[in-house]
C-alpha positions in Angstrom: -7.4 68.0 -33.7 -8.5 66.5 -30.5 -8.5 62.9 -29.9 -10.8 61.0 -27.6 -9.3 58.3 -25.5 -10.3 54.8 -26.4 -12.8 53.2 -24.1 -11.1 51.0 -21.6 -12.1 47.4 -21.9 -11.6 45.1 -19.1 -11.3 41.3 -19.7 -13.9 39.4 -17.7 -12.6 37.8 -14.6 -11.8 34.2 -14.9 -14.2 32.1 -12.8 -12.7 30.5 -9.8 -12.0 26.8 -10.0 -14.8 24.8 -8.4 -14.0 23.5 -5.0 -13.3 19.7 -5.0 -15.1 17.0 -3.0 -13.0 14.9 -0.8 -13.4 11.5 0.9 -11.1 10.7 3.8 -10.6 6.9 4.4 -9.2 5.9 7.9 -8.7 2.3 8.9 -9.4 1.9 12.6 -7.4 -0.6 14.7 -6.4 0.1 18.2 -6.6 3.9 18.3 -10.3 4.5 18.7 -9.7 7.0 21.4 -8.3 9.4 18.8 -11.3 9.3 16.5 -13.2 12.3 17.9 -10.2 14.5 17.7 -9.3 13.1 14.2 -12.7 13.9 12.8 -12.7 17.4 14.3 -9.2 18.2 13.0 -9.9 16.8 9.5 -13.1 18.8 9.3 -11.3 22.0 10.4 -8.5 21.5 7.9 -10.6 20.7 4.8 -14.1 22.2 5.2 -13.0 25.7 4.0 -11.3 24.2 0.9 -13.8 21.6 -0.3 -17.5 21.7 -1.4 -18.2 18.3 0.1 -16.4 16.2 2.7 -17.0 12.6 4.0 -14.9 10.7 6.5 -15.1 6.9 6.1 -14.0 5.2 9.3 -13.3 1.5 8.6 -13.3 -0.7 11.8 -10.8 -3.4 10.9 -11.5 -5.9 13.7 -10.7 -3.4 16.4 -13.4 -4.5 18.8 -16.9 -3.5 19.7 -15.8 -0.4 21.6 -14.3 1.2 18.5 -17.3 0.3 16.4 -19.7 1.8 19.0 -17.7 5.0 18.9 -17.8 5.1 15.1 -21.6 4.5 15.1 -22.0 7.4 17.6 -19.9 9.7 15.4 -21.9 8.7 12.3 -25.1 9.5 14.1 -23.9 12.9 15.3 -21.8 13.9 12.3 -23.4 13.8 8.9 -20.0 13.8 7.3 -18.9 10.6 9.0 -19.6 7.1 7.6 -18.6 3.9 9.3 -17.8 0.5 7.9 -17.5 -2.5 10.2 -15.5 -5.4 8.8 -16.2 -9.0 9.9 -12.6 -9.4 11.3 -9.1 -8.0 11.0 -8.2 -8.1 7.3 -5.2 -5.8 7.4 -4.6 -2.1 6.8 -4.6 -2.2 3.0 -7.7 -4.4 2.8 -9.5 -2.0 5.1 -8.4 0.9 2.9 -9.7 -0.9 -0.2 -13.1 -1.4 1.5 -13.3 2.4 2.1 -11.9 3.4 -1.2 -14.3 1.4 -3.2 -17.2 3.1 -1.4 -15.9 6.6 -1.5 -18.3 9.0 -3.2 -16.2 12.0 -3.9 -13.7 13.1 -6.6 -10.6 13.1 -4.4 -9.7 10.3 -1.9 -7.4 10.6 1.1 -6.0 7.7 3.1 -4.4 8.3 6.6 -3.8 6.4 9.8 -6.0 6.6 12.9 -3.2 7.3 15.4 -2.8 11.0 14.5 0.8 10.5 13.3 -0.4 12.0 10.1 -1.4 15.6 11.1 -4.7 16.5 9.4 -3.4 20.1 9.3 -1.1 18.9 6.5 -3.9 17.9 4.2 -4.1 21.3 2.4 -0.6 20.7 1.2 -1.6 17.5 -0.5 -4.8 19.2 -1.9 -2.6 21.9 -3.4 -0.4 19.2 -5.1 -3.5 17.6 -6.6 -4.9 20.9 -7.8 -1.6 21.5 -9.6 -2.4 18.6 -11.9 -1.0 15.5 -10.1 -2.8 12.2 -10.0 -1.4 11.2 -6.6 0.2 13.2 -3.8 2.1 11.5 -1.1 2.9 13.1 2.3 6.5 12.2 3.0 7.5 12.6 6.6 10.5 14.9 7.1 11.4 12.7 10.1 9.8 9.4 11.1 9.0 8.8 14.7 9.7 5.1 14.7 12.1 2.7 16.4 15.4 1.8 14.6 14.1 -1.7 13.9 10.9 -0.4 12.4 12.9 2.0 10.2 15.1 -0.9 9.1 12.1 -3.0 8.2 10.5 -0.1 6.4 13.6 0.4 4.3 13.5 -3.3 3.3 9.8 -2.9 2.3 10.8 0.1 0.2 13.3 -2.1 -1.6 10.6 -4.5 -2.5 8.3 -1.7 -3.6 11.1 -0.5 -5.9 10.7 -3.8 -7.7 6.9 -3.8 -7.8 6.3 -0.1 -8.4 9.5 1.3 -9.9 12.1 3.4 -8.2 10.4 6.8 -8.4 7.0 5.7 -7.1 8.5 3.6 -4.3 10.6 6.4 -3.0 7.6 8.8 -2.8 5.1 6.3 -1.4 3.6 6.8 2.0 0.5 5.7 4.0 -0.5 9.4 3.9 -1.9 9.7 0.4 -4.3 11.8 -1.7 -5.4 10.7 -5.2 -8.1 11.3 -7.8 -11.0 8.9 -7.6 -10.7 8.1 -11.4 -7.7 5.9 -10.5 -10.1 3.5 -8.9 -11.2 2.4 -12.4 -7.7 1.0 -12.9 -8.2 -1.7 -10.2 -12.0 -2.1 -10.3 -11.5 -5.7 -11.3 -8.8 -6.5 -8.8 -9.4 -9.8 -7.1 -6.8 -10.8 -4.6 -6.9 -11.0 -0.8 -3.3 -9.7 -0.6 -3.7 -6.0 -1.3 -1.2 -3.1 -1.8 -2.8 0.2 -2.4 0.4 1.7 -3.7 0.7 -1.0 -6.3 -2.9 -0.6 -7.4 -2.4 3.2 -7.7 0.8 2.7 -9.8 -1.2 0.8 -12.4 -3.0 4.0 -13.5 -1.2 7.0 -11.9 1.2 9.0 -14.2 1.8 12.2 -12.3 2.9 11.6 -8.8 4.0 14.3 -6.3 5.8 14.0 -3.0 5.1 16.7 -0.4 7.1 17.1 2.8 4.9 16.9 5.9 5.2 16.6 9.6 5.1 13.2 11.3 4.0 13.1 15.0 4.8 10.3 17.5 2.1 7.8 18.3 0.0 8.8 21.3 -1.2 5.4 22.5 -0.7 1.7 21.7 1.9 0.3 19.4 2.1 -0.2 15.7 1.1 -3.6 14.3 3.9 -3.4 11.8 6.8 -5.1 13.6 9.8 -6.5 11.9 8.3 -9.9 11.2 5.1 -8.4 9.7 7.0 -6.0 7.4 9.2 -8.9 6.2 6.0 -10.9 5.4 4.6 -7.9 3.5 7.9 -7.6 1.6 7.8 -11.3 0.6 4.1 -11.0 -0.4 4.8 -7.9 -2.5 7.7 -9.6 -4.3 5.8 -12.7 -5.1 2.5 -11.0 -5.7 3.4 -8.1 -7.9 6.7 -9.0 -9.6 8.6 -11.9 -11.3 11.9 -11.1 -9.6 11.9 -14.2 -7.3 11.3 -16.5 -10.3 14.1 -14.8 -12.2 16.4 -15.2 -9.2 15.5 -18.9 -9.0 16.3 -19.3 -12.7 19.6 -17.6 -12.2 20.5 -19.9 -9.3 19.6 -22.9 -11.4 21.9 -21.7 -14.2 24.6 -21.0 -11.6 24.4 -24.4 -10.0 24.4 -26.1 -13.5 27.5 -24.1 -14.4 29.2 -25.0 -11.1 28.4 -28.7 -11.5 29.8 -28.7 -15.1 32.9 -26.9 -13.9 33.5 -29.4 -11.2 33.0 -32.3 -13.6 35.5 -30.9 -16.0 38.0 -30.4 -13.2 37.6 -34.0 -11.9 37.4 -35.6 -15.4 41.2 -36.0 -15.9 41.7 -37.7 -12.6 38.7 -39.9 -13.1 39.9 -41.1 -16.5 43.3 -42.2 -15.1 43.4 -45.9 -14.2 45.0 -45.3 -10.9 43.6 -41.8 -10.4 42.2 -40.8 -7.0 38.5 -41.2 -6.4 36.5 -38.2 -5.4 36.2 -37.9 -1.6 33.0 -38.5 0.2 33.1 -35.0 1.6 33.1 -33.5 -1.9 30.3 -35.7 -3.0 28.2 -34.8 0.0 28.9 -31.1 -0.5 27.8 -31.2 -4.1 24.6 -33.1 -3.3 23.8 -30.6 -0.6 24.5 -27.7 -2.8 22.4 -28.8 -5.8 19.5 -30.2 -3.6 19.4 -26.9 -1.7 19.2 -24.9 -4.9 16.5 -27.1 -6.3 14.4 -26.8 -3.1 14.8 -23.1 -3.2 13.6 -22.9 -6.8 10.7 -25.2 -6.0 9.8 -23.1 -3.0 9.7 -19.9 -5.1 7.5 -21.6 -7.7 5.3 -22.8 -4.8 4.7 -19.3 -3.6 3.3 -18.3 -7.0 1.2 -21.4 -7.2 -0.2 -20.8 -3.8 -1.3 -17.3 -4.7 -3.0 -18.6 -7.8 -4.7 -21.3 -5.7 -6.0 -18.8 -3.2 -7.3 -16.6 -6.1 -9.3 -19.5 -7.5 -10.8 -20.2 -4.1 -12.4 -16.7 -4.2 -11.1 -15.7 -0.7 -12.5 -12.2 0.0 -10.3 -9.2 0.4 -12.8 -8.0 3.0 -16.4 -8.6 4.2 -18.4 -5.7 5.5 -20.7 -6.5 8.5 -22.4 -3.1 8.7 -22.3 0.2 6.7 -23.8 3.1 8.7 -24.8 4.9 5.5 -27.1 2.1 4.3 -26.8 -0.8 6.8 -27.3 -3.4 4.0 -26.9 -7.2 4.5 -23.4 -8.6 4.6 -21.5 -7.4 1.6 -18.4 -9.2 0.2 -15.6 -8.1 -2.1 -14.6 -11.3 -3.8 -11.0 -11.9 -4.5 
């Protein structure tokens, strides 16, 4: 008896995943000469991998020369969009201005000084395609001075308090994340901005990708030791209650110390001919308790000041010109 082979059935090929759309947000301050090369390299790195690409160059008070270059790029490159802020608001505020206006499904933030190589963007895109909400490009070796590295480590310590240890260790200014995360901070109203804190409110799956980090070609970083320490203080008082808890702990410690000293001096004070406490001891106790009280008041004052500025409605940024629409002045209230 002969048998006929069963007809071969082939399963239909799975359709390829649709290509994503990407918006790249770049705050511009002091490195305008790099912009043409930056745009060219970003386009070369991402164009084969995405269905739509836009580059949002945010002029953060960098002067008319940088803005004129951005306008020229926007006229000659349909993928380039420029935002001109009224003055220098700071890197994270400029990023927020660009992020809120990004049109595509995936958003990238990177610096304008080419220390973040655009050729590393496909690595971040692969991490997002793997199902992560945020992908950070972590430099294998930072090209910074020892003082800058020290200040960065202090800032990371503050971020561990505000973000949690895992997110703080992975965070970097070279980021890629899903645009849906913007919904988590759509109602954010504060002139002091931290993009990483805002992302941590919604992001659940966070990846860290090893990338190259190139030395700065021109100019110098605006993040010196003093600026980073100011950011550290702002992050602690703006996004955590740790300083308040420390102030409460110091208050309890000073109360316990005062009670202990009182109990130690009480027997001698009760004796008719006991020695009187020395002036030096009294002055030291007054200085100790007054200093702790002033410290606690100062910490509380930091929080009250932040609440005060929020009630004033101070803007996180004000856009002078948008090359896409060129509307009247537009304000993000804070």
